[in-house]
C-alpha positions as CSV (number, residue, x, y, z in Angstrom):
1,M,15.4,7.4,10.3
2,I,12.4,9.0,8.6
3,S,10.5,11.3,10.9
4,A,7.0,10.6,12.1
5,A,5.9,13.9,10.6
6,V,6.8,12.8,7.1
7,W,4.9,9.5,7.3
8,H,1.9,11.3,8.9
9,Q,1.8,13.7,6.0
10,V,2.1,10.8,3.5
11,E,-0.5,8.6,5.0
12,Y,-3.1,11.1,6.3
13,G,-2.4,14.4,4.4
14,G,-4.5,13.5,1.4
15,Y,-7.5,12.0,3.2
16,E,-10.5,14.2,2.7
17,A,-13.6,12.0,3.1
18,D,-14.4,13.3,6.6
19,L,-13.7,17.0,6.0
20,P,-17.2,18.0,4.7
21,V,-18.7,16.4,7.9
22,L,-16.3,18.2,10.2
23,K,-16.8,21.5,8.3
24,A,-20.6,21.2,8.7
25,L,-20.1,20.6,12.5
26,A,-17.9,23.7,12.7
27,D,-20.4,25.7,10.7
28,A,-23.0,24.8,13.4
29,A,-20.7,25.7,16.3
30,D,-20.7,29.2,17.7
31,G,-17.1,29.5,18.8
32,P,-13.6,28.1,18.6
33,V,-12.6,24.5,17.7
34,L,-10.3,22.2,19.5
35,E,-8.8,19.2,17.7
36,L,-7.5,16.2,19.7
37,G,-4.6,14.3,18.0
38,C,-4.1,17.0,15.4
39,G,-0.9,15.6,13.9
40,T,0.5,17.7,11.1
41,G,-2.7,19.7,10.7
42,R,-4.9,18.0,8.1
43,V,-8.1,19.0,9.9
44,A,-6.9,22.0,11.8
45,L,-5.6,23.8,8.8
46,H,-8.7,22.9,6.7
47,L,-10.8,24.7,9.3
48,A,-8.4,27.6,9.9
49,R,-8.4,28.3,6.2
50,R,-12.1,28.8,6.5
51,G,-11.9,31.3,9.3
52,W,-12.3,29.4,12.5
53,E,-10.2,29.9,15.6
54,V,-8.5,26.5,15.9
55,W,-6.5,24.9,18.6
56,G,-4.6,21.6,18.0
57,V,-3.4,19.2,20.7
58,D,-1.0,16.3,20.1
59,A,1.5,14.4,22.3
60,N,4.2,14.3,19.5
61,P,6.2,17.5,19.3
62,A,7.6,16.7,15.9
63,L,4.1,16.6,14.4
64,L,3.2,19.9,16.0
65,Q,6.4,21.4,14.6
66,A,5.3,20.3,11.2
67,L,1.9,21.8,11.7
68,E,3.4,25.1,12.9
69,A,5.6,25.2,9.8
70,R,2.7,24.6,7.5
71,A,0.5,27.1,9.2
72,S,3.3,29.7,9.0
73,A,3.8,29.0,5.3
74,E,0.1,29.5,4.6
75,R,-0.2,32.5,7.0
76,Q,-2.8,30.7,9.0
77,S,-3.2,30.8,12.7
78,V,-3.5,27.5,14.6
79,R,-2.7,27.5,18.4
80,T,-0.7,24.3,19.1
81,V,-0.4,22.5,22.5
82,C,1.8,19.5,23.2
83,A,-0.1,17.4,25.7
84,D,-1.7,14.1,26.4
85,I,-5.4,14.3,25.7
86,R,-6.1,12.1,28.7
87,T,-4.8,14.8,31.1
88,L,-5.4,18.0,29.1
89,E,-5.7,21.2,31.0
90,L,-6.4,24.4,28.9
91,D,-7.6,27.7,30.2
92,R,-10.1,27.8,27.3
93,A,-13.6,26.4,26.5
94,F,-14.6,25.4,23.0
95,A,-17.8,25.2,21.0
96,L,-16.6,22.1,19.2
97,V,-14.0,19.5,20.1
98,V,-13.1,17.0,17.3
99,A,-11.3,13.7,17.6
100,P,-10.9,12.5,14.0
101,M,-9.1,9.5,12.5
102,Q,-10.0,7.1,15.3
103,V,-7.9,8.9,17.9
104,L,-10.0,7.5,20.8
105,Q,-9.4,4.0,19.6
106,M,-5.6,4.4,19.8
107,L,-5.5,5.2,23.5
108,G,-5.3,1.6,24.8
109,G,-8.7,0.8,26.3
110,R,-11.8,2.0,28.1
111,A,-10.1,3.7,31.1
112,A,-7.9,5.8,28.8
113,R,-10.9,6.7,26.5
114,Q,-13.0,7.8,29.5
115,A,-10.2,10.0,30.7
116,A,-10.0,11.6,27.3
117,L,-13.7,12.0,27.2
118,Q,-13.8,13.6,30.6
119,R,-11.1,16.1,29.6
120,A,-12.9,16.9,26.4
121,R,-16.1,17.4,28.4
122,A,-14.3,19.8,30.7
123,H,-13.3,21.9,27.7
124,L,-16.8,22.4,26.2
125,I,-19.0,25.4,26.5
126,A,-22.5,24.6,27.7
127,A,-23.8,24.4,24.2
128,G,-20.7,22.7,22.8
129,R,-20.3,19.4,21.1
130,L,-17.7,16.6,20.9
131,A,-17.4,14.8,17.6
132,A,-15.3,11.5,17.7
133,A,-14.7,9.3,14.7
134,I,-14.5,5.6,15.3
135,V,-14.3,2.5,13.1
136,E,-17.3,0.3,14.0
137,H,-17.6,-2.3,11.2
138,P,-14.3,-2.7,9.4
139,A,-15.3,-5.8,7.4
140,D,-17.4,-3.5,5.2
141,S,-14.2,-1.7,4.1
142,I,-11.6,-4.4,4.0
143,D,-12.4,-5.7,0.5
144,G,-11.0,-2.7,-1.3
145,A,-7.9,-2.3,0.7
146,S,-5.7,-4.7,-1.3
147,A,-6.6,-2.9,-4.5
148,A,-5.9,0.6,-3.0
149,L,-3.3,2.8,-4.6
150,P,-0.4,3.8,-2.3
151,D,-0.2,7.3,-0.8
152,V,2.8,9.0,-2.4
153,R,4.6,12.2,-1.6
154,E,7.8,13.8,-2.8
155,R,9.9,15.9,-0.4
156,D,13.4,17.3,-0.8
157,G,14.3,14.8,-3.6
158,W,13.0,11.8,-1.6
159,M,9.9,9.8,-2.8
160,Y,7.7,8.3,-0.1
161,S,5.1,5.7,-0.6
162,S,2.7,4.0,1.9
163,L,0.5,1.2,0.6
164,P,-2.4,-0.2,2.7
165,V,-1.8,-4.0,2.7
166,G,-4.5,-5.3,5.1
167,V,-6.8,-5.0,8.0
168,A,-6.8,-7.9,10.6
169,T,-9.2,-8.5,13.4
170,T,-7.4,-9.3,16.7
171,G,-8.6,-10.3,20.1
172,G,-8.5,-6.7,21.3
173,G,-9.5,-4.8,18.2
174,L,-8.0,-4.2,14.7
175,E,-4.6,-4.1,13.2
176,L,-4.1,-1.8,10.2
177,R,-1.0,-2.7,8.2
178,R,0.9,-0.5,5.6
179,L,4.0,-1.1,3.6
180,R,6.2,2.0,3.8
181,Q,8.8,2.6,1.1
182,A,11.3,5.5,0.7
183,V,13.5,6.2,-2.3
184,S,16.4,8.5,-1.7
185,P,17.7,11.0,-4.3
186,D,20.4,8.5,-5.3
187,G,17.8,5.8,-6.0
188,S,18.3,3.6,-2.9
189,L,15.2,2.0,-1.5
190,S,14.2,1.3,2.1
191,E,11.0,-0.3,3.2
192,E,9.2,-1.5,6.4
193,E,5.8,-2.7,7.5
194,H,4.0,-0.3,9.8
195,V,1.1,-1.6,12.1
196,E,-1.4,0.5,13.9
197,H,-3.7,-1.0,16.6
198,L,-7.3,0.2,17.1
199,D,-9.3,-0.9,20.1
200,A,-12.6,-2.6,19.3
201,L,-15.4,-0.1,19.8
202,D,-18.8,0.7,18.5
203,A,-21.0,3.7,18.8
204,D,-23.3,2.3,21.5
205,E,-20.2,1.5,23.7
206,L,-18.7,5.0,23.1
207,E,-22.0,6.7,24.0
208,A,-22.2,4.7,27.2
209,E,-18.7,5.6,28.2
210,A,-19.4,9.2,27.4
211,E,-22.6,9.3,29.5
212,A,-20.5,8.2,32.5
213,V,-18.6,11.5,32.3
214,G,-21.5,13.8,31.6
215,L,-22.0,13.6,27.9
216,R,-25.1,12.5,26.1
217,P,-25.6,11.3,22.5
218,A,-26.6,14.0,20.0
219,D,-26.0,12.5,16.5
220,R,-24.2,9.8,14.5
221,L,-22.7,10.7,11.1
222,V,-21.4,8.3,8.6
223,V,-18.1,8.8,6.6
224,P,-18.0,6.2,3.8
225,S,-14.9,4.1,3.1
226,T,-12.5,5.2,0.3
227,D,-9.6,3.4,-1.3
228,G,-7.1,2.6,1.5
229,Y,-9.2,4.2,4.3
230,L,-11.8,2.5,6.4
231,G,-15.3,4.0,6.7
232,S,-16.1,5.5,10.1
233,T,-18.9,6.7,12.3
234,I,-18.6,10.2,13.8
235,V,-20.3,10.0,17.2
236,V,-21.5,13.5,18.2
237,L,-21.9,14.1,22.0
238,E,-23.0,17.1,24.0
239,P,-23.0,18.1,27.7
240,A,-25.8,16.4,29.6
């Protein structure tokens, strides 16, 4: 079975559209950065390379192991924590907390989101900010998905490919579908469809949920769609 870390690198490792926005937010922050749902380190390493103190939290230990290996290979320092962002307890406060790639929409509903928002709020310094990316209006980005090129990566003689094949609106949100293919060194092919579910959510709703846990709206920043990736809104919040 192909590890989650491999597919995470294939499908997200090359995504860069949000990095300038996150870098600008980090530039404006006076202190360390905490990433929620850091995965294999796409954002965490990008910021660490540029000199920030970065902590990364994820519930999947295999993804964190991959991040640690990448950080070690690059001689970068990223502090990793295996934890559920809904119950996070760290003895540290941060100038910036980021939740990229629709992390808050993958938690399974309003109660789970508010728990994560409350824990993020608890880890902010007085002048800190939380920046959370969400997909608000997927229809604007669906048209190009069928023409998108697959994400491709070679590792240890294996060739991995993940092709976005569609976005469907469901009663409770969105389904993002990809066709995953792996070709072994001897040429054998395996493939499967992978589906991710995102809760329906817009910026107004997220800001209202955040206000209930002591956060107020500070800004909204737009990340445009690119081939194979939906556009997003980064909702910026600060302690009330």
